[in-house]
C-alpha positions in Angstrom: 76.8 -27.8 -30.0 78.4 -24.8 -28.4 75.9 -22.1 -27.5 78.0 -20.3 -25.0 77.9 -16.5 -25.0 81.7 -16.3 -25.0 83.4 -17.3 -28.2 85.6 -20.4 -28.0 89.3 -20.0 -27.4 90.1 -21.5 -30.8 87.9 -22.9 -33.5 88.9 -26.4 -34.7 91.2 -26.4 -37.7 91.4 -22.6 -38.1 93.2 -19.6 -36.7 92.1 -15.9 -36.5 94.6 -13.1 -37.3 94.5 -12.1 -33.6 95.6 -15.6 -32.5 98.4 -15.7 -35.1 99.6 -12.2 -34.1 99.6 -13.1 -30.4 101.6 -16.2 -31.0 104.2 -14.3 -33.1 104.3 -11.2 -30.9 103.2 -8.9 -33.8 100.2 -6.7 -34.5 97.0 -8.1 -35.8 97.4 -5.7 -38.7 100.6 -7.4 -39.7 98.7 -10.7 -40.2 95.8 -8.8 -42.0 98.5 -7.3 -44.3 99.8 -10.8 -45.1 96.2 -11.9 -45.9 95.9 -8.9 -48.3 99.2 -9.6 -50.0 101.0 -6.6 -48.4 103.9 -6.5 -46.0 106.9 -8.8 -45.8 105.2 -12.2 -46.4 106.1 -13.2 -50.0 102.6 -14.3 -51.0 99.1 -13.6 -49.8 98.2 -15.7 -46.8 95.2 -17.7 -47.8 92.1 -17.1 -45.5 88.4 -17.4 -45.6 86.2 -14.4 -44.8 83.4 -15.2 -42.4 81.3 -12.1 -41.7 83.8 -9.6 -40.3 86.2 -12.3 -39.3 89.1 -13.9 -41.2 89.8 -17.6 -40.7 93.2 -19.1 -41.7 93.2 -22.9 -42.2 95.6 -24.7 -39.9 97.9 -25.8 -42.7 98.3 -22.3 -44.1 98.8 -20.9 -40.6 101.6 -23.5 -40.0 103.4 -22.4 -43.2 103.0 -18.7 -42.2 104.3 -19.4 -38.6 107.3 -21.3 -40.0 108.2 -18.5 -42.3 107.7 -15.9 -39.6 110.0 -17.8 -37.2 112.7 -19.0 -39.7 112.4 -16.9 -42.8 112.1 -20.1 -44.8 109.1 -20.2 -47.2 107.6 -23.7 -47.4 105.6 -24.7 -50.4 102.0 -23.6 -50.1 99.7 -26.5 -49.3 96.7 -27.4 -51.5 93.7 -25.2 -50.8 91.9 -26.6 -47.7 88.3 -27.6 -47.9 85.8 -25.1 -46.6 85.7 -25.7 -42.8 82.9 -23.4 -41.7 80.0 -21.6 -43.3 78.4 -18.3 -42.1 74.6 -18.2 -42.0 74.6 -15.9 -45.1 76.8 -18.3 -47.1 74.7 -21.2 -46.1 71.4 -19.5 -47.0 72.7 -18.5 -50.4 73.9 -22.1 -51.1 70.6 -23.6 -49.9 68.4 -21.1 -51.7 66.7 -20.0 -48.4 66.7 -16.8 -46.4 69.3 -16.1 -43.7 66.3 -16.0 -41.3 65.6 -19.6 -42.1 69.2 -20.6 -41.4 69.2 -18.6 -38.2 66.0 -20.3 -37.1 67.6 -23.7 -37.7 70.6 -22.6 -35.6 68.9 -21.0 -32.7 65.4 -22.5 -32.8 62.2 -20.7 -33.8 59.9 -19.1 -31.2 59.1 -21.0 -28.1 56.3 -22.8 -26.5 53.5 -24.7 -28.3 54.3 -23.7 -31.9 58.0 -23.3 -31.8 60.8 -25.8 -32.4 64.3 -26.3 -31.0 67.6 -25.7 -32.8 68.2 -28.3 -35.5 71.5 -27.2 -37.0 74.7 -27.5 -34.9 76.7 -24.2 -34.9 79.2 -22.3 -32.9 78.9 -18.6 -32.1 82.2 -16.9 -32.7 82.0 -13.2 -31.8 78.8 -11.9 -33.4 78.5 -14.6 -36.1 77.3 -18.2 -36.2 79.5 -20.7 -37.9 78.3 -24.0 -39.2 80.8 -26.8 -39.8 81.0 -28.0 -43.4 79.5 -31.5 -42.9 76.4 -30.0 -41.2 76.1 -27.2 -43.8 76.2 -29.8 -46.7 73.6 -31.9 -44.9 71.4 -28.8 -44.5 71.8 -27.9 -48.2 70.9 -31.5 -49.3 67.9 -31.5 -47.0 66.6 -28.3 -48.5 67.2 -29.6 -52.1 65.1 -32.6 -51.2 62.3 -30.3 -50.0 63.1 -30.7 -46.3 62.6 -28.2 -43.6 60.2 -27.4 -40.8 57.0 -25.5 -40.8 57.3 -21.9 -39.9 60.6 -21.4 -41.6 61.0 -17.8 -42.5 
């Protein structure tokens, strides 16, 4: 579990528009335009929105990087599975409040009546991201009636 206050250099399996832009020597807006289907890239660059952050799966990023460097458009890979969930997405899928998910990620209170974090997550900027396998386990646990006392 990464609980550092500084976001990691790179999330596993995904790229941010800033990382792609720095690698290509273009502006972040150029990559955002590609995501939005604007600009020179011939098709929208597939990306997942996570709070205020766009995440581009590694396979899609590699196709975009190849096109940007050579001008050759490779076939678009199959849609990647969801790699990360935001606390809001996970709460909606599990049928609980975002506070419940946040408590699972960060722990709830402290001392005698609190409990430690139970859901592995990584903080990237201002948002918490939960890897897909952990998110699915959380959803299944909630569907079975699991959870801890004091969940909000």
